[in-house]
C-alpha positions, 0 to 999 in steps of 0.5 A: 550510459550515454546522454541519449540513453539517460534521456531515453530512460528519463522519458520512459520514466516520466512519459505516459503509456498508452491507455490500457484496454477497458477489460484489463481494468475490470479484470484486474479489479476482479483479481484484486478483490479475489486476492483479498476475499479468498482466504488462501490467497489473502494469507499470502498476499496480505504480506504486501499490505503489511509492508504498506502498513509498517511503511506508513508508520515509519514515514509518519514517524519520520515526518513528525520528527521521531527517530526510526529505530527499525521495522520488522516483518514477520512470517505470520504477516504481522509487523512492528515499527519502532520509533523514538520520541515523545510517548505522547502528543501529535507525533505519536498519535499520527504515527499510530494512525498512519498504519491501518490507513497507509495501504489504502492511501498508497492505493489512491496515489497509485490510482492517480498515477494510473489515471495519468497512464504513468505506469512505469513511474508507479512501478519505479516509485514502488521499487524506490520505496521498497529500497528505502524501507529495506534500509530500516528492516531489522529481521531476516524474514523482513529482508527476504520479503522486501528483496523478493517483492522489490525484485518482482516489481523491478523485473516487471518494470524493466523486462515485461511488455507494456501490457504485462506492466499495465496488468501488474500495476492495476492489479496491485493498486486494486489489491491495495484499495481492497486490501486496506479494508479487510484488516480493519474488520480483522482487527475489530474481530480480534478485539471483540475476542479480547485479543490485540489489546495493544493494537494501534486503536487501543494505543490511540485510545489510551493517548486520546481518551477516545474509545478504541472502537472510535479509532477502528471506525476512523480506519474504516471510514478513511479506507472506504473513502479511499476505495471509492476515490481510487475506484473512481480514478481507475474507472475513468480508464474503463468507462470511456470504452464501455460507453462506445457504441 
């Protein structure tokens, strides 16, 4: 690739795309909500939330000095991240905390990038993060899941029109913002039935001597705040058009 080609690619990556139509922002919000609220769609799409959940565990483990042993993604949309280090202390607590809040925080980051019209940058960052996660996957379904997800995101970022890229990016971010909330309710529902006794919340309870329901509340509070912040950032792309007389 020539120097001019590299420059053009760099400009495309870091440059801002045109403002999307306000209606697109609204419609993708509806699509993201439906994908989370409609059970058949959620059963399939939930895998993306699991990827973000396990990625959150892995990232915090590395940032706190733990050694990442591997990540598994299962067909039933569950997952497991293994890391080595002290079984107690702040590093372990933060690693456990990072899972349920990761999808929502990734959604906020995406909303911030979209607020600056950095659509291509958002898509390419997603591809890079998926590739980094792929290195640590330890089961076949996880590999297939990440390769397919990464291939779809890359294809959209490389071949799709700006309008399709915008719709894909906005729908994905809305989905993560909404999708970060539902698993917390599912977690508490399972816990109330005596299941999930080794959940992140229960492990945090054993480490901190605080009730597991407290940690469920922390997950929910963080994710609801993230949803509100993300919606505010994305609504900035829609409100100016609706305010036009």
